[in-house]
C-alpha positions as CSV (number, residue, x, y, z in Angstrom):
1,X,0.0,0.0,0.0
2,X,1.3,3.5,-0.9
3,X,1.7,5.9,2.0
4,X,2.8,9.5,2.3
5,X,5.2,11.3,4.5
6,X,5.3,15.0,5.6
7,X,8.5,16.1,7.2
8,X,9.6,19.5,8.6
9,X,12.2,20.9,11.0
10,X,11.9,23.3,14.0
11,X,14.4,25.1,16.3
12,X,13.4,23.5,19.6
13,X,11.9,20.4,21.2
14,X,9.1,22.3,22.7
15,X,8.0,23.6,19.3
16,X,8.4,20.2,17.8
17,X,6.2,18.6,20.5
18,X,3.5,21.3,20.0
19,X,3.5,20.7,16.3
20,X,3.3,16.9,16.8
21,X,0.2,17.4,19.0
22,X,-1.4,19.7,16.4
23,X,-0.8,17.1,13.7
24,X,-2.6,14.4,15.8
25,X,-5.6,16.8,15.9
26,X,-6.0,17.1,12.1
27,X,-9.3,16.0,10.6
28,X,-7.2,13.6,8.4
29,X,-5.4,12.0,11.3
30,X,-1.9,10.7,10.5
31,X,-1.2,7.0,10.9
32,X,1.9,8.0,12.9
33,X,3.8,11.0,14.1
34,X,7.4,11.1,15.2
35,X,9.7,13.7,16.8
36,X,13.4,13.3,16.5
37,X,16.5,15.4,17.3
38,X,18.7,15.9,14.3
39,X,22.1,14.3,15.2
40,X,24.3,17.0,13.8
41,X,24.8,19.1,17.0
42,X,22.6,22.0,15.6
43,X,19.8,21.6,18.2
44,X,17.3,21.2,15.3
45,X,14.3,18.9,15.7
46,X,12.5,17.0,13.0
47,X,8.8,16.2,12.9
48,X,7.5,13.5,10.6
49,X,3.9,12.5,9.9
50,X,2.7,9.5,7.9
51,X,-0.6,9.2,6.1
52,X,-2.5,6.4,4.3
53,X,-3.9,9.0,1.8
54,X,-2.4,12.1,0.3
55,X,-2.3,14.8,3.0
56,X,-3.9,18.2,2.7
57,X,-0.9,20.4,1.7
58,X,-2.7,23.6,2.6
59,X,-3.5,22.4,6.1
60,X,0.1,21.4,6.6
61,X,1.4,24.7,5.4
62,X,-0.8,26.6,7.8
63,X,0.4,24.4,10.7
64,X,4.0,24.9,9.7
65,X,3.5,28.7,9.7
66,X,1.7,28.7,13.0
67,X,4.5,26.8,14.7
68,X,7.4,28.6,13.0
69,X,8.5,25.4,11.2
70,X,10.1,25.0,7.9
71,X,7.7,24.1,5.0
72,X,6.6,20.5,5.1
73,X,8.3,18.3,2.5
74,X,5.6,15.9,1.3
75,X,6.6,12.6,-0.4
76,X,4.9,9.6,-1.7
77,X,6.3,6.3,-0.3
78,X,5.8,3.3,-2.5
79,X,5.2,-0.1,-0.9
80,X,8.6,-1.8,-0.2
81,X,9.7,-5.1,1.2
82,X,12.2,-3.5,3.5
83,X,13.7,-6.7,4.8
84,X,14.4,-7.8,1.2
85,X,15.8,-4.4,0.5
86,X,18.1,-4.5,3.5
87,X,19.3,-7.9,2.6
88,X,20.3,-6.7,-0.8
89,X,22.1,-3.6,0.6
90,X,23.8,-5.1,3.7
91,X,26.8,-7.2,2.9
92,X,28.8,-9.0,5.6
93,X,31.0,-6.7,7.8
94,X,34.6,-7.6,8.7
95,X,36.1,-5.9,11.8
96,X,39.5,-7.6,12.4
97,X,38.8,-11.1,13.5
98,X,35.0,-10.5,13.7
99,X,32.6,-11.3,10.9
100,X,29.0,-10.0,11.2
101,X,26.5,-11.4,8.7
102,X,22.8,-12.1,8.1
103,X,21.5,-15.6,7.5
104,X,21.2,-14.9,3.8
105,X,25.0,-14.7,3.8
106,X,25.7,-17.8,5.9
107,X,27.6,-19.4,3.1
108,X,30.1,-16.5,3.0
109,X,31.5,-16.9,6.6
110,X,35.3,-17.5,6.2
111,X,37.0,-20.2,8.2
112,X,38.8,-19.0,11.3
113,X,36.7,-15.9,11.8
114,X,34.5,-15.1,14.8
115,X,31.1,-15.1,13.3
116,X,28.1,-13.1,14.6
117,X,24.7,-13.6,13.1
118,X,22.4,-10.5,13.1
119,X,19.3,-10.7,10.9
120,X,18.7,-7.9,8.3
121,X,15.3,-7.1,9.9
122,X,17.3,-5.9,13.0
123,X,19.6,-3.6,11.0
124,X,20.5,-1.2,13.7
125,X,23.5,-2.6,15.4
126,X,24.5,-5.0,12.7
127,X,28.0,-3.6,12.4
128,X,27.4,-1.6,9.2
129,X,27.0,1.6,11.1
130,X,30.3,3.4,11.8
131,X,29.6,3.4,15.5
132,X,29.2,-0.4,15.9
133,X,32.0,-1.1,13.4
134,X,34.3,1.2,15.4
135,X,33.5,-0.6,18.7
136,X,34.3,-4.0,17.1
137,X,37.6,-2.7,15.7
138,X,38.5,-1.3,19.1
139,X,37.7,-4.7,20.8
140,X,39.8,-6.4,18.2
141,X,42.7,-4.1,19.1
142,X,42.4,-4.9,22.8
143,X,42.5,-8.6,22.0
144,X,45.7,-8.0,20.0
145,X,47.1,-6.3,23.1
146,X,46.4,-9.3,25.2
147,X,43.4,-8.0,27.2
148,X,41.4,-10.7,29.0
149,X,38.7,-9.1,31.1
150,X,36.8,-11.1,33.7
151,X,33.7,-8.8,33.6
152,X,32.1,-6.9,30.7
153,X,29.1,-4.5,30.4
154,X,27.4,-3.4,27.1
155,X,25.4,-0.3,28.0
156,X,22.7,0.6,25.5
157,X,23.2,-2.8,23.8
158,X,20.7,-2.7,21.0
159,X,21.1,-6.0,19.2
160,X,23.8,-7.0,21.7
161,X,26.3,-7.5,18.9
162,X,29.1,-6.1,21.1
163,X,28.2,-8.2,24.1
164,X,28.1,-11.3,21.8
165,X,31.5,-10.4,20.4
166,X,32.9,-10.3,23.9
167,X,31.2,-13.6,24.8
168,X,32.9,-15.2,21.8
169,X,36.4,-14.3,22.9
170,X,36.3,-13.9,26.7
171,X,35.6,-16.3,29.6
172,X,33.9,-13.5,31.5
173,X,30.8,-12.4,33.3
174,X,28.9,-10.3,30.7
175,X,25.8,-8.1,31.1
176,X,24.0,-6.3,28.3
177,X,21.5,-3.6,29.1
178,X,19.2,-1.3,27.2
179,X,16.6,1.3,28.2
180,X,14.2,-0.2,25.6
181,X,12.4,-3.4,26.6
182,X,12.0,-4.4,22.9
183,X,15.8,-4.1,22.5
184,X,16.3,-6.4,25.4
185,X,14.0,-9.0,23.8
186,X,15.9,-8.6,20.5
187,X,19.2,-9.1,22.4
188,X,18.0,-12.3,24.0
189,X,16.8,-13.6,20.6
190,X,20.1,-12.9,19.1
191,X,21.9,-14.8,21.9
192,X,19.8,-17.8,21.1
193,X,20.4,-17.5,17.4
194,X,24.2,-17.4,18.0
195,X,24.3,-20.3,20.5
196,X,25.2,-18.0,23.3
197,X,22.2,-18.6,25.7
198,X,23.3,-18.2,29.2
199,X,26.6,-16.4,28.3
200,X,25.2,-12.9,28.5
201,X,22.7,-11.5,31.1
202,X,20.3,-9.1,29.4
203,X,18.5,-6.5,31.5
204,X,16.3,-3.4,31.0
205,X,18.1,-0.4,32.6
206,X,18.9,3.3,32.1
207,X,22.6,3.7,32.3
208,X,24.0,1.9,35.4
209,X,20.6,2.2,37.2
210,X,20.3,-1.5,38.0
211,X,21.6,-3.8,40.8
212,X,23.5,-5.9,38.3
213,X,25.4,-2.8,37.1
214,X,25.7,-0.6,40.2
215,X,28.7,-2.1,42.0
216,X,32.0,-0.1,42.3
217,X,35.0,-1.4,40.4
218,X,32.6,-4.0,38.9
219,X,33.9,-4.1,35.3
220,X,37.1,-4.6,33.4
221,X,35.5,-3.5,30.1
222,X,32.5,-1.4,29.3
223,X,31.0,-0.7,25.9
224,X,28.6,2.3,25.5
225,X,27.5,2.9,22.0
226,X,24.8,5.5,22.6
227,X,25.0,9.3,22.0
228,X,27.1,12.3,23.2
229,X,24.6,13.6,25.8
230,X,24.0,10.2,27.6
231,X,27.7,9.4,27.4
232,X,28.6,12.7,29.2
233,X,25.9,12.1,31.8
234,X,27.2,8.6,32.4
235,X,30.9,9.6,33.0
236,X,30.8,9.8,36.8
237,X,29.0,6.4,37.0
238,X,31.4,4.9,34.5
239,X,34.3,6.1,36.6
240,X,32.9,4.2,39.6
241,X,32.0,1.1,37.7
242,X,35.3,0.5,35.9
243,X,38.2,-1.0,37.7
244,X,41.6,0.7,37.8
245,X,43.3,-0.3,34.5
246,X,40.0,-1.2,32.9
247,X,38.8,0.1,29.6
248,X,35.8,1.8,28.1
249,X,34.9,1.8,24.4
250,X,32.6,4.7,23.6
251,X,30.7,5.5,20.4
252,X,27.6,7.2,19.0
253,X,29.8,10.3,18.9
254,X,29.8,12.6,15.9
255,X,33.4,13.6,14.9
256,X,33.0,17.2,16.0
257,X,31.7,16.0,19.4
258,X,34.6,13.7,20.2
259,X,36.9,16.3,21.9
260,X,34.2,17.3,24.3
261,X,33.4,13.7,25.3
262,X,37.0,12.8,25.7
263,X,37.7,15.8,27.9
264,X,34.8,14.9,30.2
265,X,36.1,11.3,30.6
266,X,39.7,12.5,31.1
267,X,38.4,14.8,33.9
268,X,36.7,11.8,35.6
269,X,39.9,9.7,35.6
270,X,40.3,8.1,32.2
271,X,43.3,8.2,29.8
272,X,42.8,8.1,26.0
273,X,44.1,5.0,24.4
274,X,42.8,5.0,20.8
275,X,40.5,7.1,18.7
276,X,39.1,6.2,15.3
277,X,36.9,8.1,12.8
278,X,34.6,6.1,10.5
279,X,32.8,8.5,8.1
280,X,30.9,10.9,10.4
281,X,31.4,8.9,13.7
282,X,34.2,8.6,16.2
283,X,34.9,5.7,18.6
284,X,37.0,6.4,21.7
285,X,38.8,3.9,23.8
286,X,40.0,5.0,27.2
287,X,41.6,3.3,30.2
288,X,40.8,4.0,33.9
289,X,43.6,5.5,35.9
290,X,45.3,3.1,38.3
């Protein structure tokens, strides 16, 4: 079935929320409305509405003007088999010794590689995004350096690909957490699909706000592939949770944000170890002061 989208941008979250509510009150109610922060550091917010029939362009123009928004861009969206599309577009990802693939590429797994199966329908966190790829490369570098942690946390785990990578190479206690209950369910399903049931404990939590994450000096290695704001907010908790000499691998950071994130972590007791840019995204690896 063909659908339509109408997308605009605004200068503040309050304005975006107000426009979202106004869209919900239209006579021709959208099938869905979303409000998102544009991840470019500009402070701009995007509002998108989706319709099963062509929307009233005049009504949308009036709403945009009333809420000081940019003119709506209205687009027709043809029916698409998105899973099939993603399968065509997503080739396997290689990150050092790690090989991330979908089941449609099972025949391409090379011998001697650490294989991680993530289905195309769960594309966020497959390894194709520069943030996940950067984290896997950082982990690969730690392995080359002889790191063998006994405890690992994956904060904001998504598909849990990073926790699973750690489970493949370390004999360690591993916990994966996400603020989204659906993400936790996806993580648990991925563990089953990869034969890792029982190797990673999956929990729903915001940051370190959970008994399984709250101990001091609890972890030798922590992944946090989220966004700049939450990473900065987590820095004090991260400093308490990571043992002296332990490492953090941080991503979800735009290149222009990396200096600020690194400075905050240095101020809370971490030393920079490695930094890698992949397209627009930076991955930071830091070690806790002894």
